[in-house]
N, C-alpha and C positions, 0 to 999 in steps of 0.2 A: 521775723522770725514767730511762733505762735506765743501765744499764752498759756497753751496745755496740749501737751500729747496725751491722747487716749487709744488703749488695742481693747478694740471688742472681740469675739470668739465669736458671736455669728452675729444674723443677720438682722436678730430682735435686737442686738444691743448697737447694731450701724443705727439701724430706726431712733430707737432712744437716744440715741447723741444727736442723730437730725432734731428731732423735734424739740428737745431740746434748744437747739442753736439757733430754729426757729421765732421759739417764746422771747429768745433772747436776744435775737437781731444779731448771732456771731457767724461770721467765715465758717465755711468746712472744708477743708483741703485735703481731702484721700492721698494718701501715699502705698505705694508698694513696697518695694526691695528699693527704691531710690538710685537707682543706677540711670535714671534717666538722665539726657545731656541738654536736654532745652530748659531748663527750670520748672516743669511741670509742676511736679510733686513741690513748691516751695515756697512756702506761705508768703504774698506780700502784700497782704494786712492783715498779720494776722490770725487770733483766732484758734483753731482748736483744727491742730494736726492730726486728722485720722489716719493712724496706722493700720493696715489690713493685715499683717505679717501673721496675725493669731487665726484669721481663714484660710488654713494651709491646707484645706484634706481635701485629697481625690475621691469625692462621691461616689461615682460607679462608674465603670468601664462596663459597655456594651459593645464585643466587638460584632458582635452580629449585624449591626448596625451603624458600626466602625463609629462610634459617639463616647466622649466621657465629659461626663458631667464635674466641674471642681469648681474650686473656692479661691478667691483673686488672687491670695498669698502662695497660691502652689508653684513651687519654680520652675520655669520652662522645661530644662532639661529634667527633671527628675517626673514630668511628665512621660516623657520621651519613654525615661530608664523603666519606666512600670509598665511600660510593654509592649518594652523591646524584646524581649523572651516570646510572647505570639508571634511577632512578624510583624509590628506595626511600630507608628513612631508620629509627632504631632508635627508640623513640617514647619511654622517661622521659628526663626533658628537665629538671632538674635547674636551677637558676638560675645554681647553678655549674657548667654544662657542658661551657665554653668550659677547665674546670682538673680536675673529679673527674673518678674513673677508675671503668672500666664494674665491676673489683673490690669497691671504695668501694662503692659503689651496691649492688651485690650484699649486701654484709654490711649493707645499712641499710636494703634493700628501698626504695631513693628515689622518688619521683615526681615532680612537677615540676607545670607548667604545664597540660599535655596530659594529667595523670592521668584529668579526667574521661571523656574519652572513650578514653582505651588504658590506662586502670589502672596502677598500680606495678610497680615493676621482675619483682616473683614473676611476674606473667602474661605477662612477655618472656624467663624462661629456662627454656630446657625439660633442661638435665643441665651438672654443674659435674663437673669435675676437682679432688680435693681430697687433703691429704696432711694423715696421721691423727696423732693423739697419738703411735703408735707409730712412724710417719713414713712408714708404707704410704701408698701412694698410688692410690688407689679413683675408679672414674667413677658416679657418681649420677646417676640418670633418662638419658636420651638426645639422639636429632638430634631425635625425633618428637614430638606434644602429648601422645601419652597410653601413657605406660610402664605397665603393670601392675605391682601391689606396692604398699608402701607409699609414698610420694614423699617420700622421704629428702633427694632434691634440694629442694625446696620446704623442708624444716626449716632447711638451711643458706642460704636467702634469707634476712634478719634476721636473722640468730644473731650478725653483731656481733665474727666472730670467734674466739666460744668457744668453737667442735666443733669448728675444724678449718679448715685454712687452702688458699683457694679457688686452685687455679694455671690453670685454663683453663674456659673457663664460653659454651656455646653459647643462641646468644639471640637471637630471632625476629628478621626483619627485615623492613617494612610495606612497602605502595607507598604512594606518595604521592597524595595525593587530588587528584583533577583539576581544582579549583579550590579557592580556599580566600577568604574574608572575613571582615575584622578590623574592627571597629566602637570608637570611643571615645567614653564615656556621661561626660557630665562634669553634674555634679549641686552646687546649694547646701547643699544637706542632707544630712546621712551618713543618714541614716534613710529617707529614702523610697531611695536607694540600696539598701542593704541589701535593702527590701522588693520591689526590682528583682531581682535576685537570687531571691528564693523566688516571685515571679510568672513567673521566662523557666522554671524547673525546673518550675512548675506547670503551665507551656502546654505541657507538653509536650517541648518544644524539648531537643537535648541537644545545648548546642553542644562543640567540641574541648576550648575556652579558653574560664573564666568569674574573670578575677581583680579584685580590687577593691584602689585604694591612697586611701590617707585624706587630707587637709592637710598631715597633717605630712610623711609617706610624698614627697608631692607638691614642696615647698617643698625635702626634701633632695633630691632628683632635680633640678628644676629652677638648686637651688643648686651642683650640681656640674657634673654632665652636660645638658645642656637638651637638650629631644625637643619643648616644646614643648607639654607640660601644662600648662593656665591657672592660673599661682599661684592663685588666690582661690577656686579649690573644694573645698569641701568632699569632695568623694571624687571618682573617676572608675571607671567600670567599663570594661574590658580584654577583649572577647570573640569569640572565633573558631568561625567553620564552619566545615567543611571539605564536602566530597562532589560529586557532577555542578554544574553550573552552573546547571542550574533550582532544583535542591534550595539553592545556598546563597544563590543572589538570592530564593529566598523566604522563607530565613529572618531574612537578613537584615535583609527587608521585617516580621517579624514582631518581630522584636529592638526595631528602631526605632521600632516602633508602644509595644511594650513599656515601653522605658527613656523616650518621651516622657509618656505613661500616667503613670507615677508623679514627672513633673516633670523630667524632664533638663531642662538649655535649653539643650544641645546634643549632637549624635550625630552624630558625623564614620565617615566608614567611609572608609577607605584604598585610597586610586586606584593605588597602587601598589604591588611587591613593596619598593622602597630607603623608603616611606612606610609599610607596613605593622612592618619592619628595624625602623623609628624608635620607632614604638610600644613596638615589643617589645623594645628597648633601654634605654627607661626603665624599665619590669619589670625586666627582667634585671640591672639594676643595682643595684636600687632595694636592697641590701641596704650595698651597699660606699656608696653616696651620703650612708647616715650620719651620716659621719665630717665631713660638710659642717654638720651640725647643732646634735652634741656631740663631747665629747670619747671619749664612750668608749658603749657602748651594749649590751644582752644579748637576745639573740632567739628567744623559744618557738614551741613547736609543737602545741598542742594543737588539737583535734575536737572542732566538734558537729554532728548533724543541723543540716541545709539551711535546716530551719522554726526553729531557737531561734538563728538567728545573730541576730534585733535584739536577743534576753535579752544575749548573751554579749558583743555590742557595747556594749548599753549598761552591761555589770556592768566590762565593763575600763574606759570613760569613768570611771565610779565609782571602779576603781582608782586611774589615774591622780590624777582629785582628791584621792583620801584621802591618799592618800603625796603625792602635791605632787613626782609626777617623769611627763616626759611620755612619751608614749606611741605610736609610731609605725605605723600597721596596712596592712600591705602581706600578703594572702592571696588562697589557693584558692578561691576563696566559694563557685566550683559545687559543692565536695566539702566544704564547709566545715572547711576547712584552718586554721586563723587560725594567723598569724606577728607578732603584738605587737612592735613593738623599743624596747626599753625603756630611754628613753636618758637617760645620769648625766657624773656628772663623781667619776671613783675620788678625783680629790685632797681630795675633801670628807667628811669622816669618819662614816660612819653610812652614809652612802648605795649602799656595794653590800648592805649586809643588809637596806635597806629594799628595792632592786631584788628581791632574790632574795624577801623574802617576800613582795611586791609579786605573781610572776613563780608564786609557791608560790599566793597565788589564784585565779588565772586558769586553773589547773590545775583546781583544786579546783570550781572551778564547769564546766569542762568538763564532767570527770566527773558531775557533780550532773547536768548537762542532757543525759546519757545520751551523753556522747561521749569523747572519751581524752587522756591525758596525752601522745601523740605521734602526728603522721599520716605523717611522711617522714624525721624527723632521725635516728629511734632515741632510746634508752635511756640510753649510756654510760656516763660516770660521772652526769653532770644530772642525770639523772629516778630514779636506783634509788630513793632515798628514796622514792619516791610509788605505785610501782609495787602497790605496794599497798591504794592506793585504786581499783586495778582487776580485783587476784585474789585470790583465799582464799592464807592459810597452805595448805590442801591443792593450790591450783593452783599454787603456787609449785615447791614441791616435786615435784611431779609435775616442771614443768619442771627442778629441776636433776636428776631420774634420767635424764630425757633427755640433758643436758646429762655427768651421770658414764657415760652408756653409750657418748657418744663421747670422754670428756675423762677418764678416772677421777681424775685428781689436781690437775685446773684450770689446767692449764699455761698453756690459750691463754686473754688476755686477761683474766685473774684480777681479780674486786673491778669487773665491769661487768654490764649487767642485773638481776644480782641484789641485796637489800640486805644489809647485816648483818645487823640484827636476824632471830630465826627467828619471831617471832609474830607475826602479821598487825597487835596493837595498838601496838606494840613500833613499827613501819612505819610506821602511817598517823602516829604520830606524829613521826617524825622530820625532820630539817631536812636539806636538803638543803645541802652545801661543795662549794662550785666551786672547783677550781685557777685557775690561771691560765693564760688561754688560750682557755676557757669563754666567754668578752666577749671583745668586741675593745673 
C-alpha cells in the first residue's frame, strides 16, 4: 500500500512530486485507470502512488498528419470517439478500452482484438513527453514516424513506469475502412475451431481480428449479459475483415468456406452495425462475465506461435483436469495470445496455490513451444518470477543497465519487471507470489 496518493494536474506538478521523491528517497508508482492485470500499478514498496487521472486532455488533433497529442489519463475509447465523426480511429483496442487510459496502454504496450491487423501500442506512438528521475521534463521521439538516432520513445513504450513518467504522447490516428465484415463461426468441438485459425492464416487471409471463445466462456457471457452465442457450442470464432467492399465480401466468402470445411455447424455474418456491436459486446465483456460462473478467477496472458495453438490448448485442457480446476479460454487466436481464465473459489483452502501452480505450468509450456509469458498484460508483479524463462542473466543485467541509465536509484515503480534473485537458476525456480488484487 502507498503512504500517500497524489493527483497532479499537469506535467509541472508531476515533476515537482518526482523532485520531492528524489530528495526524500521515496518510491513513486505511476497509475492510470487501474485496469491492468499484472499488478504493474500496485505499489510493492509503499511510497507515493501518483495517479495520472487528472491529466486527461486531448491536447491536439491533426487530421492532416493523422496524429493526436494526448495526456496519459485520456481514456482509450474516448480518443476514438473524438475523431470518429471525421472517419478516423485509434487502433489499439484492449477489452478494457472503455475504461483503460492511453498512458496505461503505453506503459504496458497494450494490444487488443485488432492487434492482428494494426499491431500493438508501440506501433502507434511517435513521441512521448516524460518526467525523468531528476524531475527534468524531456521529449523523446516526435511527430513524424522516422526520427533519427536511438529509439528512446520505443524504450519507454512497455517499460511499465520503471524509466520515467509519461505526461504527453503523440499517437497515430488510422483512417476508418470503407467496409467492415464480421463473422461468427460456431463449432461443436474445440479442436476443429483451433485448426480453423491455423488454416485461415495459412491461406494468406489476414483478418483485422480473429478471436476464440470456448464453451466455458460462452456460458459465462450468456449467463451474465446474453448476446446470442449458442450455449451448447464447444467454441466460437469471431472474425472481422476490413477494406474496400469487394475485398471484404471476397474475404468473408473465403472465411465461410474455411470454417465450413473444418466442420463449423453455423457461420453467421453480421447484417448490420447493431448486430456487429452485439457480437463484439460478448467478446469485450467476457472477462467481466466470469463472475457469473465462479466466485474468483485469475487471467493469464501467454503467447505461442499460431501453428502451436492445437498443442497449447490440449495442454491447457490437461492442466485443467490434473489440477481439478475449470479454465475458460477467450483469446486473440490470430496472433496466438492466450487468455486462460482460471476459475476458483478463494474460500477453499489451498485452491489459490493450485491456481498459481497451474498458471505457472501454462506459462512454461508457452515458452517451451516458442512463445512468451506475456502478450499484452505486461510483467508487473505477477510474472517477474518467470522472466528468467525468456532471458538469460546477461540479458537481464543489460536491461537493468538501461533502467539505471534513466533511473539510477530505482525509485520509479520498484520491484517490477525484474526478479529479486540475481542468478538465472534462482529465477527459474522462483515461485510467483500474487498480492491481493491480481485475481478477481
